[in-house]
SEDO-66040 format. One record per residue (C-alpha): residue in one letter; x, y, z. Coordinates in steps of 0.25 Angstrom, whole numbers, padded with zeros to 4 digits, always signed. Each point is the difference from the previous one (the first is absolute). Layout:
% residues N
AXYZ ...
END
This chain:
% residues 520
M-0013+0158+0534 G-0008-0003+0013 T-0013+0005-0008 V+0003-0007-0013 V+0000-0012+0009 S-0012+0004+0008 Y-0006+0002-0012 I+0002-0016-0005 V-0002-0005+0013 T-0016+0007-0001 I-0002-0003-0012 A+0005-0016+0002 L-0009+0001+0014 T-0012+0005-0007 Y+0001-0012-0011 I+0003-0011+0010 L-0012+0007+0008 T-0009+0000-0013 Q+0003-0016-0002 F-0002-0005+0011 G-0014+0009+0002 T-0003-0007-0013 S+0004-0015+0003 F-0004-0002+0013 I-0010+0012+0005 W-0009+0003-0013 T+0002-0015-0007 N-0014-0005+0005 K-0008+0013+0000 K-0007+0006-0012 T+0001+0014-0003 D-0010+0005+0010 G+0008-0007+0012 T-0010-0011+0001 P+0004-0017-0001 K+0002-0006-0014 S-0006-0014+0000 P+0007-0013+0002 W+0009-0005-0009 A-0006-0014-0007 P+0005-0013+0009 S+0013-0004+0000 P+0011-0010+0002 P+0002-0002+0017 N+0011-0002+0005 L+0009+0007-0009 P+0012+0005+0006 W+0003+0016+0003 F+0005+0009-0010 L+0003-0012-0011 N-0013-0003+0001 G-0004-0009-0013 Y+0013+0002-0008 T+0009-0015+0004 Q-0012-0006-0005 F-0004+0007-0012 N+0016+0002-0004 Q+0001-0015+0001 D-0013-0005-0006 T-0005+0013-0009 Y-0015-0002-0005 H-0002-0014+0006 T+0002+0007+0014 L-0013+0009-0004 T-0007-0013-0004 R+0002-0008+0013 W-0002+0012+0007 S-0016+0002-0008 K-0001-0014+0004 E+0001+0003+0015 I-0006+0013+0001 G-0010+0000-0010 E+0002+0008-0014 F-0001+0012+0006 F+0011+0005+0009 S+0011+0008+0000 V+0015+0002+0004 K+0012+0008+0004 I+0013-0005-0009 G+0012+0006+0008 Q-0006+0015+0002 K-0009-0002-0014 Q-0013-0001+0003 I-0010-0008-0012 T-0014-0005-0001 V-0002-0014-0006 L-0011-0002-0010 N-0002-0016-0002 N-0015-0001-0007 V-0005+0006-0012 K-0012+0009+0009 L+0012+0006+0005 V+0009+0004-0011 H-0014+0005-0007 E-0003+0009+0011 C+0014+0005+0001 L+0005+0001-0016 I-0014+0002-0006 L-0009+0007+0008 K+0009+0008+0007 D+0011+0000-0011 Q+0003+0016+0001 L+0003-0002+0014 N+0010-0013-0001 S+0006+0002-0013 S+0013+0007+0004 K+0014-0004+0001 A+0011+0001+0010 P+0016-0005-0002 S+0006-0011+0007 D+0013+0005+0001 T+0010+0011-0005 L+0004-0010-0011 E-0015+0000-0005 K+0001+0015+0001 F+0016+0003-0007 V-0004-0010-0013 T-0013+0005-0002 D+0003+0015+0001 H-0007+0002+0014 S-0011-0008-0003 K-0003+0005-0015 T-0006-0013-0006 V-0012-0004-0004 F+0003-0012+0011 T+0004+0011+0012 S-0006+0014-0003 V-0011+0003+0012 F-0016+0001-0006 S+0003+0013-0009 T-0005+0007-0012 Y+0017-0004-0003 W-0004-0013+0003 A-0013+0000-0009 R+0008+0003-0013 L+0009-0011+0002 R-0009-0011+0000 R-0010+0007-0011 A+0012+0001-0008 I+0003-0016+0001 Y-0016-0003-0001 I+0002+0005-0015 V+0009-0009-0006 I-0001-0012+0010 G-0015+0001+0005 P-0010-0010-0005 A-0006+0007-0012 Y+0014+0000-0005 L+0005-0014+0002 D-0001-0005-0014 Q+0013+0008-0004 F+0007-0009+0009 N-0004-0012-0007 P+0011-0001-0010 L+0010+0003+0010 S-0005-0011+0011 Q+0000-0010-0014 A+0014+0003-0005 Q+0006-0001+0015 S-0007-0013+0004 E+0007-0004-0015 K+0012+0004+0006 L-0002-0006+0013 A-0002-0014-0007 F+0011+0002-0009 G+0010+0004+0013 I-0005-0013+0006 E+0004-0009-0012 T+0014+0009-0003 A+0003-0002+0015 L-0004-0015+0000 K+0011-0011+0005 Q-0001-0008-0013 E+0002-0015+0008 E-0009+0006+0012 N-0012+0008-0007 A+0000+0007+0014 L+0003+0014+0005 N+0003+0000+0016 A-0008+0011+0009 K+0012+0010-0001 E+0001-0001-0017 L-0014+0002-0001 R-0001+0012+0008 Q+0010+0006-0006 L-0006-0001-0013 V-0014+0005+0006 E+0007+0013+0007 L+0006+0001-0015 I-0014-0001-0007 A-0007+0008+0012 M+0009+0012+0000 D-0002+0001-0015 T-0015+0000+0001 A+0001+0010+0012 L+0009+0009-0009 T-0009+0001-0013 I-0011+0003+0007 V+0007+0013+0010 V+0009+0005-0011 G-0003-0007-0014 D+0007-0008-0009 N+0005+0012-0008 V+0014-0001+0004 P+0008-0015+0000 R+0002-0006+0014 D+0013-0010+0001 P-0002-0011+0011 E+0011+0007+0007 S-0006+0011+0005 M-0012-0007+0003 L+0008-0011+0008 L+0009+0015+0007 I-0017+0004+0004 I-0002-0012+0007 Q+0014-0001+0007 K-0003+0016+0005 C-0014-0005+0004 R+0006-0011+0009 E+0011+0008+0006 L-0010+0011+0004 E-0010-0011+0006 A+0011-0008+0007 K+0004+0016+0007 Q-0014+0003+0003 T-0003-0015+0006 N+0014+0000+0009 H-0003-0001+0015 Y+0002+0013+0003 N-0006+0007-0010 R-0013-0009+0002 L+0000+0005+0015 G-0001+0015-0005 Q-0014-0004-0007 F-0006-0004+0012 F+0008+0010+0009 P+0001+0014-0006 S+0009+0005+0012 F+0009-0010-0004 N-0001+0004-0015 S+0004+0013+0002 F+0011-0005+0008 L+0005-0007-0014 D-0003+0011-0008 V+0009+0010+0009 A+0013-0013+0002 N-0003-0001-0016 L+0004+0015-0001 F+0012+0000+0008 K+0003-0012-0007 L+0000+0006-0015 D-0007-0015-0002 N-0004+0003-0016 S-0004-0013-0002 M-0014+0002-0002 M+0003+0013-0009 N+0010-0008-0008 T-0011-0012-0002 R-0012+0011-0002 N+0009+0007-0011 A+0003-0012-0006 L-0011-0004-0003 L-0005+0015-0005 E+0012+0000-0010 I-0005-0014-0006 F-0015+0005-0003 L+0006+0013-0004 P+0005-0005-0017 W-0018-0005+0000 F-0004+0011+0006 E+0005+0011-0007 P-0007-0002-0015 N-0013+0002+0007 L+0006+0012+0006 E+0002+0006-0013 N-0012-0003-0004 R-0008+0008+0010 D-0005+0010-0008 H-0005-0012-0011 F-0007-0007+0010 K-0009+0011+0007 R-0006+0002-0014 S-0002-0014-0005 K-0013-0007+0000 E+0008-0014-0003 K-0003-0010+0013 L+0013+0002+0008 K+0007-0014+0002 S+0008+0002+0011 I-0001+0006+0014 A+0013+0009-0003 T-0009+0008-0011 S-0012+0001+0009 L+0009+0006+0012 L+0006+0009-0008 S-0015+0005-0006 I-0009-0001+0011 E-0014+0003-0004 P-0011+0009+0005 S-0011-0004+0009 K-0013+0005+0006 N+0007+0002+0014 D+0013+0002-0007 P-0005+0010-0012 E+0016+0006-0002 P+0009-0011+0006 V+0015+0006+0003 Q+0009-0010-0008 L+0011-0007+0006 V+0014+0002-0001 K+0011-0008-0004 E+0003-0007+0013 E-0014-0001+0004 V-0001-0008-0012 L+0012-0008+0000 V+0000-0004+0015 N-0015-0004-0004 L+0006-0011-0011 V+0009-0005+0007 H-0009-0004+0014 I-0011-0005-0011 T+0009-0007-0007 L+0005-0009+0011 H-0013+0000+0008 A-0006-0008-0013 Y+0014-0006-0004 T+0001-0009+0015 Y-0017+0000+0000 L+0002-0007-0012 S+0012-0008+0000 S-0005-0007+0014 A-0016-0003-0006 L+0008-0006-0013 F+0009-0009+0006 T-0011-0007+0009 L-0009+0000-0011 I+0009-0008-0007 Q+0003-0008+0014 R-0013-0002+0001 L-0004-0004-0014 A+0011-0011+0000 T-0008-0008+0012 E-0012-0001-0007 P+0000-0008-0010 E-0015-0003-0003 L-0002+0015-0001 Q+0013+0002-0010 S-0009-0009-0008 E-0013+0009+0002 L+0007+0013-0002 F+0005-0008-0013 Q-0012-0003-0006 E-0006+0014+0003 S+0012+0008-0006 M-0005-0006-0013 Q-0012+0008+0000 E-0006+0014+0004 S-0005-0003+0015 A+0011+0004+0008 S-0007-0002+0014 L+0008-0012+0006 A+0011+0007-0003 E-0004+0012+0009 A-0005-0008+0010 F+0014-0007+0002 V+0008+0014-0001 R-0011+0005+0011 E+0001-0013+0009 S+0015+0001+0000 L-0001+0016+0004 R-0008-0004+0012 L+0008-0012+0006 D+0015+0008-0004 T-0004+0014+0001 P+0015+0007-0004 H-0007+0010+0012 P-0007-0004+0011 L-0001+0013+0009 L-0003+0012-0006 A-0001+0016+0009 Y-0006+0012+0000 T-0001+0011+0009 P-0011+0008+0002 R-0001+0015-0004 A-0005+0003+0016 D-0005-0006+0012 Y-0015-0005+0001 E-0008-0011+0006 L-0003-0014-0007 M-0012-0007+0004 V+0001-0014+0001 E-0013-0007+0004 D-0003+0013+0006 K+0011+0003+0007 P+0008+0011-0002 Y+0015-0001-0002 R+0013+0009+0000 I+0007+0002-0014 D+0011+0010+0000 E+0006+0008-0010 T+0013-0004+0006 S-0004-0016-0001 E-0002-0008-0014 I-0009-0011-0003 V+0004-0013-0005 V-0007-0008-0010 N+0003-0016+0003 I-0001-0005-0012 N+0005-0013+0003 A-0010-0001+0011 I-0011+0003-0008 H+0003-0008-0012 Q+0001-0012+0010 N-0013+0000+0005 P-0009-0010-0003 E-0013+0008+0000 Y+0005+0007-0012 Y+0007-0012-0007 P-0004-0012+0004 D+0012-0012+0003 P+0009+0014-0001 T+0012-0009+0000 K-0003-0007-0011 F+0006+0005-0015 D-0015-0001-0006 P-0002+0011-0013 K-0011-0006-0003 R-0005+0005+0012 Y-0003+0014-0007 L-0008-0007-0011 K-0013-0001+0005 S-0013+0006-0006 E+0001+0016+0000 K-0013+0000+0006 K+0007-0006+0015 M+0011+0007-0002 T+0004+0015+0008 P+0012+0006-0001 L+0007+0000+0013 L+0001+0013+0005 E-0017-0001-0001 F+0001-0013+0008 G-0013-0003+0009 Q-0007+0014-0005 T-0008-0008-0014 G-0003-0014+0007 R+0010-0005-0009 K+0010-0009+0006 V+0010-0004-0012 V+0011+0009+0000 K+0008+0004-0015 D+0011+0007+0004 T+0010+0005+0010 L+0006+0012+0005 A+0013-0005-0006 F+0003+0014-0006 G-0006+0009+0012 A-0013+0007+0001 G-0006+0013+0001 R+0009+0013-0007 R+0014-0005+0001 A-0005-0013-0005 C+0010-0004-0010 L-0002+0006-0013 G+0008-0010-0010 S-0009-0013+0007 K-0007-0004-0015 V+0014+0005-0008 S+0006-0010+0011 E-0011-0012-0002 R+0002-0001-0016 F+0013+0000+0001 L+0001-0012+0009 I-0011-0006-0007 T+0006+0000-0013 A+0013-0005+0005 L-0009-0011+0006 Y-0005-0003-0014 Q+0012+0000-0006 L+0009-0009+0009 V-0012-0011+0001 K+0000+0001-0016 T+0014-0002-0001 Y+0005-0009+0010 E-0004-0012+0011 L+0004+0006+0014 R+0004-0010+0009 G+0002+0003+0016 G-0001+0013+0008 N+0001+0005+0013 V-0010+0011+0006 K+0001-0005+0015 D+0014+0007+0004 K-0002+0013+0000 I+0011+0013+0003 D-0006+0012+0008 I+0008+0014-0001 N-0002+0009+0009 T-0002+0014-0009 N-0007+0000-0014 I+0005+0010-0010 W+0001+0009+0012 S-0012-0003+0009 W+0003-0005+0015 T-0012-0011-0006 G+0009-0011-0004 R-0003-0009-0013 T+0002-0015-0001 E+0007-0007-0011 T-0002-0017-0004 K+0014-0007+0002 G-0005-0009-0011 T+0007-0013-0007 T+0006-0006-0011 I-0010-0001-0012 K+0002-0008-0012 F-0007+0005-0012 I-0001-0011-0010 K-0004+0005-0015 K-0011-0002-0008 
END
């Protein structure tokens, strides 16, 4: 017995000493023993151990934007024990996510909940940079990438008409108005139905009760992830480990039960696709859903004989992609409707444009709405190795164990890129093409008028559904101005949510207000 105890104690001491050496002795040294370069400048006077946790937990992305104005557009900070380097201008984003994309395109799990609901980071949003992740991206791209966009035009039109009809059905006859809660419920159903059609297809009927149940389960998981103790675990790894042990002793199965409930809802929609897996592999037809594509991973130059995904890998991806798409679409569409109601003159111009073939103003309206009210103000990326990032000819430290955060909020509010940045001005994107430049090329071409945003991210992890989402929002915009005159609306008040299906970076919603819909 004494020998066994001694053996266990020896192993424990070895582990503790190893962790101590890694965390305190070798953490600031390169593999050759020489000192690492310094981190980027940090906010002063932060408390020991908590560091920037209190400020970030209270004000999320607003805190990072405030620090960028105080320290500069390139800074680092510890939030609890999580080290992040924050990029607040497009030159830095271009350097890290375009020129050094292979170095900075991985991901690290936010917490145990994210690992659990994604089967240990097996989804396209959570997987590390790998051949497996590339297969997922490739399969999704050949369904919703720009070259395959037109196949979803009928869906965008049908869902937009459904939205207009749903508004008419829900209107209070004497007031012709919907309050924010009523409008949000309708928008969420439309967004969920749209996401499900793109992800699992339309070959199996879906009832509103099942879609509402998915939304409810999503909120349950989000509430669990944003609670105080779990939030601490996202920034203090040792506390996250403590929570794991505590949940084990308490036999807490709540995460498992909610996750399994979601999978059970999706299973009847997924099984017809699974049964036809061999057909999809042989077929030369255009793939109409992400589910069919994930079931038949196509070879590529660098992956000539891809290993096919197993059932569980496909299913967990379908759930995560659906929840992610639903969250983004519902937030963007709700804000778009609120914004439209505040712009009577632009409603008239959009109505006139809807009678023509041009969609330039509608595209610009959607783009400007996403710039000012980006659903995801922060994006996090994980480096694949330790390296030095040169900024203004100075080397700065980037560690594999840290994260790189793109502060989209700060970039979208920068007057250098968007003059008078707090003003809603869709026509800023309608200048002469000779004067315009992509945002990530700003400063490289001499052109000074930016024609796009970072609302869908950048680099290898940029949103593959950006064009499908924009097309749907444009179609919905046209349908609304052709059917109604909107009055009211409010886009000033926001709801900040600390996590984002299932990232620690958070997301933001527009609170909204009552809108009158006057039938034309």
